[in-house]
C-alpha positions as CSV (number, residue, x, y, z in Angstrom):
1,M,-5.3,60.2,-27.2
2,I,-8.1,57.2,-26.1
3,L,-6.7,54.1,-27.0
4,E,-9.0,50.9,-27.5
5,R,-7.5,48.0,-25.3
6,I,-7.7,44.2,-26.9
7,L,-8.6,43.2,-23.3
8,K,-12.1,43.2,-23.0
9,L,-12.7,40.9,-20.1
10,K,-16.0,39.1,-21.0
11,E,-15.5,36.1,-18.7
12,I,-16.6,38.9,-16.1
13,E,-20.2,37.9,-17.0
14,E,-19.9,34.5,-15.6
15,D,-17.2,34.6,-13.2
16,S,-15.2,37.3,-10.8
17,L,-11.4,38.0,-12.1
18,F,-8.4,39.0,-10.3
19,L,-6.9,41.4,-13.1
20,W,-3.2,41.9,-12.8
21,G,-1.2,44.8,-14.2
22,S,2.2,46.3,-13.7
23,R,1.7,49.9,-12.8
24,Q,0.8,52.5,-15.0
25,T,-0.5,49.7,-18.0
26,G,-4.1,51.1,-17.7
27,K,-5.7,49.0,-15.4
28,S,-7.8,51.6,-13.6
29,T,-8.6,53.4,-17.0
30,L,-10.0,50.0,-18.5
31,L,-11.9,49.2,-16.0
32,K,-13.7,52.6,-16.2
33,M,-14.0,52.0,-19.7
34,L,-15.4,48.7,-20.0
35,F,-17.7,48.7,-16.6
36,P,-18.9,52.5,-16.1
37,K,-21.9,51.9,-13.8
38,A,-20.1,49.2,-11.5
39,R,-19.5,49.9,-7.8
40,L,-15.9,50.8,-7.7
41,Y,-13.7,50.7,-4.4
42,D,-10.8,52.9,-5.0
43,L,-8.3,51.9,-2.6
44,L,-5.7,54.9,-3.8
45,K,-8.1,57.1,-2.1
46,T,-6.8,57.7,1.7
47,D,-10.4,58.0,2.5
48,V,-11.7,54.9,1.3
49,R,-8.9,52.8,2.1
50,M,-8.8,53.8,5.7
51,A,-12.3,53.1,6.5
52,L,-12.0,49.5,5.1
53,Q,-8.9,48.7,6.7
54,L,-10.3,49.8,10.0
55,R,-13.6,47.9,9.2
56,P,-13.2,45.4,6.5
57,A,-17.0,44.4,7.0
58,L,-18.0,47.6,5.9
59,L,-17.7,46.3,2.3
60,R,-20.3,43.3,3.4
61,E,-22.7,45.4,4.6
62,E,-22.6,48.2,1.8
63,C,-22.4,45.4,-0.9
64,E,-24.9,43.4,1.1
65,L,-27.9,45.9,-0.7
66,L,-26.7,45.0,-4.4
67,D,-28.9,42.9,-6.5
68,E,-27.4,39.1,-6.8
69,G,-25.0,39.4,-10.0
70,E,-24.2,43.3,-9.7
71,L,-20.6,43.7,-10.4
72,V,-18.4,45.1,-7.9
73,I,-14.6,46.4,-8.7
74,I,-11.7,46.8,-5.8
75,D,-9.4,48.9,-7.2
76,E,-5.8,48.4,-5.6
77,V,-6.8,45.3,-3.8
78,Q,-3.6,44.4,-2.2
79,K,-3.6,47.4,-0.2
80,V,-6.2,45.9,1.9
81,P,-6.1,41.9,2.0
82,A,-8.4,41.8,4.7
83,L,-11.1,42.3,2.4
84,L,-10.9,39.1,0.4
85,D,-12.7,37.7,3.0
86,E,-15.3,39.5,2.9
87,V,-15.4,39.3,-0.8
88,H,-15.3,35.7,-0.4
89,W,-18.8,35.4,1.3
90,L,-20.3,38.0,-0.9
91,I,-19.6,35.5,-3.8
92,E,-21.1,32.2,-2.1
93,N,-24.1,34.2,-0.3
94,R,-25.1,37.3,-2.5
95,R,-23.8,35.9,-5.8
96,L,-22.3,39.1,-6.8
97,R,-19.3,39.4,-9.0
98,F,-16.2,41.0,-8.0
99,I,-13.1,42.4,-10.2
100,L,-10.1,42.7,-7.8
101,S,-7.3,44.7,-9.5
102,G,-3.8,45.6,-8.1
103,S,-0.6,45.7,-9.5
104,S,1.1,42.7,-7.6
105,A,0.2,39.5,-5.9
106,R,2.7,39.4,-3.5
107,K,1.6,41.4,-0.6
108,L,-1.4,39.1,-0.8
109,R,0.4,36.1,-0.4
110,R,3.0,37.2,2.1
111,S,0.2,38.5,4.3
112,G,-1.7,34.9,4.4
113,A,-4.9,36.3,2.0
114,N,-7.8,34.6,1.1
115,L,-6.8,34.1,-2.6
116,L,-10.8,32.6,-3.0
117,G,-10.0,29.0,-3.6
118,G,-10.3,29.3,-7.6
119,R,-13.5,31.0,-7.3
120,A,-11.7,34.0,-9.3
121,L,-10.4,33.9,-12.8
122,R,-6.4,35.8,-13.4
123,R,-6.2,37.8,-16.3
124,T,-3.3,40.3,-16.8
125,L,-3.2,43.9,-18.6
126,F,0.2,44.2,-20.3
127,P,1.9,47.4,-21.5
128,L,0.4,49.0,-24.7
129,V,0.6,46.0,-28.0
130,S,1.1,47.3,-31.7
131,T,-2.5,46.9,-32.7
132,E,-4.0,49.3,-29.9
133,I,-1.7,51.9,-31.1
134,P,-2.8,54.0,-34.6
135,D,-0.2,54.8,-36.8
136,F,2.1,52.4,-34.7
137,D,5.7,54.0,-34.7
138,L,8.2,51.2,-34.2
139,H,11.1,53.1,-33.5
140,R,8.6,55.2,-31.3
141,A,7.9,52.2,-29.2
142,L,11.6,51.1,-28.7
143,N,12.8,54.3,-27.0
144,N,9.6,55.3,-25.2
145,G,8.3,51.8,-24.4
146,M,4.9,51.0,-24.6
147,L,3.5,52.1,-21.3
148,P,0.9,54.4,-22.3
149,R,2.1,57.6,-20.1
150,H,5.5,56.8,-22.1
151,Y,4.9,56.1,-25.3
152,L,2.2,59.2,-26.1
153,V,5.0,61.9,-25.5
154,A,8.1,63.0,-27.0
155,D,10.4,62.8,-24.7
156,P,9.4,60.1,-21.6
157,S,12.8,60.0,-20.0
158,K,11.4,62.3,-16.5
159,R,8.3,60.2,-16.6
160,I,10.5,56.6,-16.8
161,Q,12.7,58.0,-13.8
162,A,10.0,58.6,-12.0
163,Y,8.3,55.6,-12.5
164,I,11.3,53.8,-11.5
165,G,11.6,56.1,-8.2
166,D,8.1,55.3,-7.1
167,Y,8.7,51.3,-7.4
168,L,11.4,51.4,-5.4
169,Q,9.5,53.9,-2.9
170,Q,6.1,52.0,-2.9
171,E,6.7,48.3,-4.2
172,I,10.2,47.5,-1.8
173,V,10.2,50.2,0.7
174,E,6.6,49.9,1.8
175,E,6.7,46.3,2.0
176,A,9.7,46.4,3.9
177,V,11.2,43.2,1.4
178,V,14.4,44.2,0.8
179,R,17.0,45.4,3.8
180,Q,20.0,46.7,1.4
181,L,18.0,49.4,-0.8
182,D,21.4,50.2,-2.0
183,A,22.4,46.9,-3.2
184,F,18.9,46.3,-5.0
185,T,19.1,49.6,-6.8
186,R,22.7,48.4,-7.8
187,F,20.9,45.1,-8.7
188,L,18.4,46.8,-10.9
189,Q,21.3,48.0,-13.1
190,V,22.9,44.8,-13.7
191,A,19.5,42.7,-14.4
192,A,19.1,45.5,-17.1
193,L,22.5,44.4,-18.2
194,S,21.5,40.7,-18.5
195,N,18.2,41.9,-20.2
196,S,17.0,38.8,-22.8
197,E,20.3,37.0,-21.7
198,I,20.9,33.8,-19.8
199,V,20.2,34.2,-16.1
200,N,23.8,33.4,-14.4
201,Y,23.0,34.2,-10.5
202,T,26.9,34.1,-9.8
203,N,28.1,36.5,-11.7
204,I,25.0,39.0,-11.2
205,A,25.8,38.1,-7.6
206,Q,29.3,39.2,-7.8
207,D,28.6,42.1,-9.5
208,C,26.0,43.2,-7.0
209,G,28.1,42.3,-3.6
210,V,25.5,40.0,-2.3
211,S,24.4,36.3,-2.1
212,S,23.3,34.6,-5.1
213,K,20.1,33.6,-2.8
214,T,19.9,37.2,-2.4
215,V,20.2,37.6,-6.2
216,K,17.2,34.8,-6.9
217,E,15.2,37.0,-3.9
218,Y,15.5,39.7,-6.0
219,F,14.6,38.1,-9.4
220,A,11.7,36.9,-7.4
221,I,10.4,39.9,-6.4
222,L,11.0,41.5,-9.8
223,E,8.4,38.8,-10.7
224,E,6.3,39.5,-8.4
225,T,5.6,42.7,-8.3
226,M,5.1,42.1,-12.2
227,L,8.4,44.1,-13.1
228,G,10.0,41.5,-15.3
229,F,9.3,37.8,-16.6
230,Y,11.0,34.5,-17.1
231,L,11.4,33.4,-20.7
232,P,12.1,29.8,-20.5
233,A,14.7,27.4,-22.4
234,Y,13.2,24.7,-24.8
235,T,14.7,21.6,-22.9
236,K,13.1,18.6,-25.5
237,V,16.5,16.9,-26.7
238,V,16.2,15.6,-30.2
239,K,20.1,15.6,-31.0
240,R,21.8,18.5,-30.1
241,R,22.7,19.2,-26.0
242,L,20.6,22.1,-25.1
243,I,20.6,25.3,-22.5
244,Q,18.2,24.5,-19.9
245,S,18.4,28.4,-17.9
246,P,15.8,30.7,-18.5
247,K,16.4,34.2,-19.8
248,F,15.5,37.4,-17.6
249,Y,13.1,40.5,-19.3
250,Y,12.1,43.5,-17.8
251,F,8.0,43.8,-18.5
252,D,8.9,46.9,-20.8
253,V,11.7,47.4,-23.7
254,A,12.0,51.1,-21.5
255,I,12.9,50.2,-18.4
256,P,16.7,48.2,-19.1
257,N,17.4,51.2,-22.2
258,Y,16.3,53.7,-19.0
259,L,18.6,52.1,-16.3
260,L,21.8,51.7,-18.6
261,H,21.7,55.4,-20.3
262,R,20.6,53.7,-23.7
263,H,18.5,57.1,-25.3
264,P,17.9,57.6,-27.9
265,L,18.4,54.1,-29.2
266,Q,19.8,54.2,-33.2
267,P,19.1,52.0,-35.8
268,G,22.1,49.6,-36.9
269,T,23.9,49.7,-33.0
270,D,23.7,46.2,-30.7
271,F,21.5,48.1,-28.7
272,Y,19.0,48.5,-31.1
273,G,18.6,44.7,-32.2
274,H,18.6,43.9,-28.5
275,A,15.7,46.4,-28.1
276,L,13.8,45.0,-30.9
277,E,14.2,41.4,-29.5
278,H,12.6,42.6,-26.1
279,L,9.6,44.1,-28.1
280,I,9.0,40.7,-30.3
281,I,9.2,39.2,-27.0
282,Q,7.0,41.4,-25.4
283,E,4.3,41.3,-27.9
284,L,4.3,37.4,-28.2
285,K,3.8,37.3,-24.5
286,A,0.6,39.5,-24.6
287,Y,-0.4,37.7,-27.5
288,L,-0.8,34.3,-25.9
289,S,-2.4,35.8,-23.0
290,Y,-5.1,37.8,-24.4
291,N,-6.1,34.9,-26.9
292,F,-6.5,32.8,-24.0
293,D,-3.9,30.5,-25.5
294,E,-3.2,28.3,-22.4
295,N,-2.0,25.5,-24.5
296,K,0.6,27.3,-25.8
297,K,3.9,28.2,-24.2
298,L,6.7,31.0,-25.4
299,A,9.9,29.8,-24.7
300,Y,13.6,29.9,-26.8
301,W,16.3,27.5,-28.0
302,R,20.0,27.4,-27.6
303,T,22.8,24.6,-28.2
304,L,25.0,23.4,-25.4
305,D,27.8,24.7,-27.2
306,N,26.3,28.2,-27.8
307,K,26.7,27.7,-31.6
308,Y,22.9,27.6,-32.4
309,E,19.9,29.9,-30.9
310,V,16.5,30.7,-31.9
311,D,15.1,33.6,-30.3
312,A,11.3,32.6,-29.6
313,L,9.5,29.6,-30.4
314,I,5.6,29.2,-29.9
315,C,5.1,25.4,-28.6
316,D,1.8,23.5,-27.6
317,A,1.8,23.5,-23.6
318,N,0.8,19.7,-23.6
319,T,2.9,18.0,-26.4
320,N,6.1,20.7,-26.5
321,Q,5.8,20.3,-29.9
322,V,6.8,23.4,-31.6
323,E,4.8,25.7,-33.9
324,A,6.9,28.5,-35.4
325,A,10.2,29.6,-34.4
326,I,10.9,32.7,-34.8
327,E,14.3,34.8,-35.3
328,V,14.7,38.8,-35.0
329,K,17.4,40.4,-37.0
330,A,17.6,44.2,-36.6
331,S,18.4,44.4,-40.2
332,D,17.5,46.0,-43.4
333,H,18.7,43.0,-45.1
334,V,18.8,39.4,-44.1
335,A,21.7,37.3,-45.8
336,S,21.7,33.3,-45.7
337,S,24.6,33.4,-43.1
338,D,21.4,34.9,-40.6
339,T,19.1,31.7,-41.2
340,K,21.9,29.5,-39.4
341,G,20.4,29.3,-36.4
342,L,17.0,28.3,-37.9
343,K,18.0,26.1,-40.1
344,A,19.8,24.0,-37.3
345,F,16.9,24.0,-35.5
346,N,14.9,22.8,-38.3
347,E,16.5,19.7,-38.8
348,E,15.6,18.6,-35.3
349,H,12.3,19.7,-35.6
350,P,11.1,20.0,-39.5
351,N,7.2,20.7,-38.8
352,A,7.9,24.3,-37.1
353,K,6.9,27.2,-39.3
354,L,10.3,29.3,-39.8
355,I,10.3,33.1,-39.5
356,I,13.0,35.7,-39.6
357,L,11.7,39.2,-38.5
358,S,13.6,42.1,-39.5
359,M,13.8,45.8,-40.8
360,E,13.3,44.6,-44.5
361,E,10.7,46.7,-46.5
362,S,9.4,43.4,-48.1
363,P,8.7,40.2,-47.6
364,R,10.4,37.3,-49.3
365,K,10.7,33.5,-48.6
366,L,14.9,32.6,-48.2
367,N,16.2,29.5,-47.9
368,G,12.5,28.0,-47.1
369,I,12.0,30.6,-44.2
370,E,10.0,33.5,-43.9
371,V,11.1,37.0,-43.7
372,W,8.9,39.3,-42.6
373,P,9.6,43.2,-41.6
374,V,8.6,43.9,-38.4
375,T,5.9,46.6,-39.6
376,Q,4.0,44.0,-41.4
377,F,4.5,41.0,-39.3
378,L,2.7,42.6,-35.9
379,P,-0.7,43.2,-38.0
380,R,-0.7,40.0,-39.3
381,L,0.0,38.5,-35.7
382,W,-3.0,40.3,-33.9
383,T,-5.2,39.3,-37.0
384,G,-4.3,35.6,-36.3
385,K,-2.0,35.4,-39.7
386,G,1.6,35.6,-38.4
387,I,2.1,32.3,-36.7
């Protein structure tokens, strides 16, 4: 199945780009589909990579023959950081356009590579989102995850196992950023237990047998290699005191489920509910990024006494004004008791749109709150009607 991705990279008509994304999100496939005539340097090819490692100037010598404004793609650019000096020169002196793709900027930053000083925009390719999949299957997404290779097969468990193994081998061992690989492997599992939860570095450190400082470094590795991300807390206090710490999510819903041997997920279980919340956060994060909504940010809200919580807020990044508050319930019937978090939030932020996403069959309104089936909300989201 050939999937049409939302990200079109139209900015390349005027600017060069860094295109980041976790492994197997489909960066190489996307670039070949969008720009089949561009000059391509694929650094996964050993001969290409070795030639450019030995003589980075070879890139400049070859590209100087191109006409002004032509497009050059360097795939897996982090494998040869020295190329970025040549890219810089070619942008300035030959007016060439570049797409520089990779799975992590970590190696480039650690090597002190030239990140082009604002001459290249940054875009991110996420795992698949619901609108990119014909006949999107919610249950399949929660169990298989949204990486193309995983979603499209009946049982992706072996592929996920290989994926995590490759990550440890290539991102961690090759870069030599972790001295105790066993401790890091244990950390991945403990982090999975904390997935979609508030991060407590001290507790995780005790479970892993390492220091809190080391745990913070491990989380930084996950974030910088795009295997996970933080969801910040909404910290604008109106009346109730609020939690200030972020939550952590793996970049794809299938990763924590595999690490914790939660497969297959069954509707009606707590694990299914956690996965549904994770998928919605994943979808919202991609939606804001793909729609260039730099003026909006994603957060969560929880009172300090843990009495009230809202899973996701869409906020104005400049004013901190909340536009929509979203609660996720993996239930086929939403009761009044399920609205208490949103009601409490509404007392302090009366102008926010209130939404509950559930497994109900039809949309309705309950106590002034919109209740939407997940499978109906997601198409509305991507057509600009959801929030």
